[in-house]
N, C-alpha and C positions, 0 to 999 in steps of 0.2 A: 448384547455386546459386552465384551470383557472390560474390566477397569484397568487394563494395561496402562502404565504410566508412560506418557509421551514426552520426550525431551527435545530440545533444540541444540543441535551440535554444530551447525554451520550457518553463516550469514553472508549474503552477497547483495550488492546494490550498484546501480548507476542512476544518479539523481541530478536534479538541478544544482545541488550543492557539492557534488563530487563524483568521480568516476568509480569509487569503491566505498566500502563501509567506513574505513578509517577517515577519509577526507570528508565524507558526509557528516559523520559524528562530530568531528572537530569544528566544522562550520556551524552545526546546530548549537554547540555550546558557546561559540563565539557570537551567536546572534546574527549571522550573515544572511543576506537575502539572495535567493537564486533567481529573482525576477528582474527582467530588463526589457527595454523596448525591442521589438522584433526587427531584424535586419531585412525587411521586405520592401519592395518597391511600391506596393499598392496599399500602403497603410492608410492613405487618405480616404479609401473606400470602406474602411472598417470602423465600427464604433469603439472597439478595443484594440489597442496597438501594442500590447505587451503580453508577455507570458513568462513562465519559468521553464526555459529550455535546458536540456541536459548540459551539465558542466563539461563533459567530455564526449565528443562525437564518437560513435562506434568505430568509424574508420581510423580514429586517432588513438584508440584504446590499446592497440597492439595485441588484442586477444583473438580476433578473427581476421582471416585473410580476406582481401578485397573481393576476390571472385565469389566467396561464400556470401559476403554482404550483399552482393548484387542479386542474389536469389532469395533474399529475406526482406520482409517489411521492417521498417524502423522499429516497431514495437517488438518484433521477434529478435532483432539484434540486441536490444537492451536486455531482454529476458535471458538469452543464452549467455551473454557476458556476465550477468549477475549470477546465473546458475553455476557457471564455471568457477567464479570466485567462491561461492558458497560451498561447493563440493570440495574445493581445495582447503577451505577453512575448516571443514569437518574432518579433514585428515585423509581424504581419499586421493589416491595417486593419479589424478587425471593427467594423462600424457606422459607418465613416467613408467618406464619399463619395470615391471615387478612391483608397482605401487598397489596399495590397498584398493580393492574394488568390492562391489556388491553383487551377489547372485542376481542376475537380471530378473528372475521370477519373484524376487523379494524386494524389488525396487519399483516404486511408483512415482508418478508425476501428476501434480495438479497445479497448473499455471493458467491463470485467468486474465482476460481482458474485457473491459466493458464494451469496447467498440470494435477492436480488431484492426485489420490492415486498412485503415481509412485512406492513407496516402497512396497505397498501392492500387486501391480500387479507383480512386478519382484520377490519379495520374495516368493510369492505363486507359481509362475512358477518354481522357483528352487525346491520347495517342491514337486511339481508334477513330475518333471524330476527325482528327487532323491528317492522319496518315494511312488509315485503313486497318483492317483486321490483321493483316499479315505482320504488322509491326508491333502488335500487342505482345507483351512478354508471355511466354508459355508458363511462367511461374506465377502469373497473376492470381489464379484461384488459390494455390497454396499460400500466397502472401496475404491475401485478404481474409482468409478464414479466421474466425475468432479463436479456433483451437490450434492455429498454426504455431503459436509460441510454445504451447505444451508439446506439440509434435516434434518441433526442433529440439527441445530439451530432452525429450524421451529418446529420440534417435541418437543424440550425442552421447548419452550414457547407457544406451541399450536397456532401457527400462521396459520390462514386459509384464509387470504386475498390473499395469493399467495406466493409461494416460487420459487425463480428464481436463476439461476447461469449463468451469461453471460461469455463467453470465448473469449477473444481477446488478448491473450498472455500477455505481461507485462502491458497492459492497462486494464486488466480485472476488477480489483477492483475499478478503477476510473469510469469505465463504470457502475459498480454495484451501485455506489453512485449516478450517474446520473439517473439510472433507478429508484432508490429509491425516488429521488426527483420527478420524473415524476409520480410514483405511488400515491404520496400524492397530487400533483397538479391535477391529473385526478379524485381524489375523491375515489380511490380504497382503500386507507388506511389512518389512522390518524397517525400511527407510523410504521416505517420501520427500521428493523435491517439490516444495509448495510455495506459491507466491503469486505475483501478478505483474502486469506490465501495461503500459499505455503510451502511445505516441500519436496524438491527433491534434497537434497545434497546426491548424490548417485554416485558411480563410473561411471555408464553409462552416467549420466548427465555431470559429470566432464570431461569425455573423449570426449563426443560429442562437448561441448562448446570449449574444448581445441583444438579439430581438426579444429574447425572453426576459431581459433586464436582470439576468442572473449573475453577470460578471461585473466586477468593479470597472469603472471608467476613469480611474485616476491616471489618465495618460500623461499628465505632467510630472508625476512622481511615482513610477511603477513599483519601485522597491518599497514604497509605503502603502501599496494598495491592499495587500492581504492583511487585515487587522481584526482578527476575531475578538469579539466582546467589546470592541471600541464603539463609542457612540457614533462615530463617523463612518463605520463600515458600510460598504455599498455593494458587496458582492464578492464572489470568489475569483481567484486567479488560476488560469489553466496551467498545468505542469505536465511533464513527461518523464519517463524513466521506468525503472523496474526495481523490485526487491524480492529476494528469494530466501526462504528458510529451509534448512535441512532438518526434517523431523525424523526421529528414530524411537523405537521402543527403548525404554530405559535399560532393560535387560541386554538388548543387543548392543547399545552404546557402551555400557559399562564393561561388557565382555571384551570389547576391542580397545578399551582404555581411552575412549573419546573424551574430549573436554565437553562439558555441558554448560551452555550459556544460560539456560532457563528451562523451566518445566512448562510445557504447553498443557495447561490444566483442563481447559474445557472451552466449549463454544455454545452460544445461544442464538437462536434465530426467531424472527417474528416478521409479520407484515402489518402495515398500518391499517389497510382497508379504508383509506381516507381520501387520498388524492394522488394524482400521478407525480406531482413534483413537490408538494408541500406536506410537511408532517403536521399532525395535530399539535396545537399550541401547548398542550399539557405534556407532550412527550410520552404519552402512554404506550404507544407501540414500541418505541425505543426502550422504554423501561422493561417491557416484557422480554426483549432480547437480553438485557442485562441480568434480569432475574433468572431466566432460564440458563444463562451462562454460569451464574453462581451455583445453581443446582447441579448442572452437569459437572462442574469442577469440584464440587464438594466444599465450597467456600462459603463463609459467612460474610455479610457486609463489613463487619468489624475488621476483617483481615485485609481489606482493600486499602492501600495507602496512596494509590496513584491511578489516574485515568488519563489516557491519551485520547482526547475527544475528537470527534469527527470535525467539529469546529471549522467550518468552511469560510466564515466571514460574511455570511448572509444575515440580514437583519432578523428574519424570523427563525431561521434554522438554529442559530447559536443558542438562543434563549430556550427554544423547545427542547434541545438536547439537555441543557442544564436542568430543566424541569423533570425530564426523564431520569436523570441521575439522582435527583432528590427522591423521586418515587421509588427507584430501585434500591437505593442505599439507606434511605431514612436519615437518621441523625448522623450517620457516618459520612454522608455526602459533604458535610461541612468540615470534615477533618482530612479529606483527601486532597492531594496536590493535583491540579488539573492543568494540562497544557494542550495547545493546539498548534502542532508544528507545521501545518499548512501555511502559517504566517511567513515561513521561510522557504518552504519547498514548492508552494503552490499546490494545486489539487491534481493529483495524478489519476483521478477518476477510477478506472478499474484497478489501477496499481496502488491506490492510496492505502487500502487496508493492509497490504503486505508491508509497505514502507513504514507505516505507523506501528505495525506489530513489531517490526525490527527495531524501531526506535524505543518502543516500550521495553523490549528485552534488554537493550543497552542501558536504559534508565535503571532497571532493576540490577543488572550486573555491575554497573559502574557507580550506582548509588546517586545519580544526578538526573534531574528532570530539566530538559531544555526549556528556556523561558519563551513565552509568547512575545513576539516583537511587534512593534508599531501600536502597542496598547498604551495610548496616551490619556484617554478619558474613558474610564470604565462605565459601561452601560448601567443605568440605574436599576435595571431589572436583574443584574447579575449579583447574586449574594453568596457565591461559592468562592473557594480559594483558587484563583487563577494565578499560575506562576508567571510573573513578568519582572522585568528589570534585570535579573540575573538567574542563572540556573539554581535550582533548589536541591539541597542535599536530602536524600531519603534516609529514614532511620535504618540502622544496622539490624541484622538478624532476619528472621522470617518475614517475608513481604509478598504481597500479591498485587497485581495491577490489571486493569481492563483496557482494551482498545476497542473503540466504537467505530463502526463503519455503516453508513446509511446511503441508500441509492434511490434514484427516481423509480417510481413504481411502488414505493413504500417498503423496500427491502431493508431490513435491519439485521445486523450481525454484530455480536460482541464476542471477542476472544479474550480469555483469561490466561495470564502467565504468572508463574511463581518464581521467586529467586531460587537459584540452585545453591545449596549450602554444602 
């Protein structure tokens, strides 16, 4: 595979903090929380009564017409809204006569979801049981397919170089970005729409994660529930939304005069081979992903100034990841600024890697690392530099950062980005 340099030219998002990239970034720097009590009637039957719902409903975004929305799962709606923003941000003339477009055979899509159309599957099963098969939506299968979001994005932009949807739990969209990088390096595409989406805030999901004791049960103060590295952390907070990056070969991007947000330097993968849901305490599997990412990107540990950690706010997971960072970066681990933005956005599961990659890119571009919120009493086991209190300024000049994403099943993915100078 060639060493073609891959750059990021466009960003799009719909998150618990905002309906687009600008509002999400502003809320992150302000330390706002997207977590609140759910507006449901059956909360008394659930162990967890809160989540990080999208700040802007797809129907209220003004991006997609309501007839289209009815044929799409919620996760697909978020993905397409974010992809449209990202393509426009990259300078492509979506919906504009004579606007800049891409040769379909040179345009690829990799948009992942860890779960897919959960709402569509369960809602239509309820319809089947209550009203019979004739009342089930004929769009149910396309809505519940895990590849449905990628398909909708591909159809929207007529991408024929390939449409893919990798599924690796909470590492899914980080892996999607890695696959997008590889599509460009291998010569399959000049431009790839890459990222992830998730929308599974549903009673079944809340009950299942609650039964696992994986989620916070701070029902009396939901905005304080996600608290990575804090002594009182008791689990993650479920979120929803999407984030999309536009990846291009540097040659292609510069030839058209595109703005470059960052360089997508490389990706590293590993598997723990340890447990379905728990990482090894020493973070060794995660360290392998980081080390392989550095090698793929051609970076030395000394060049890393920032890590956007997976940091879900679970008692075991947070410390295991920090141990992995120390294994991967050595002495440099004590010099990097580490944040965990799930403290504000909640955990987007399959969409988390893409959202946190987007935030990592903005941190490099703007020179600011959002602070971890709700960190009141640092865990005694934490001996690295966790950004909290207020955003941290990054040094000027050349800089590189890592984004970590880990998923049930022992999936580990790290993506490296460099500042565009």
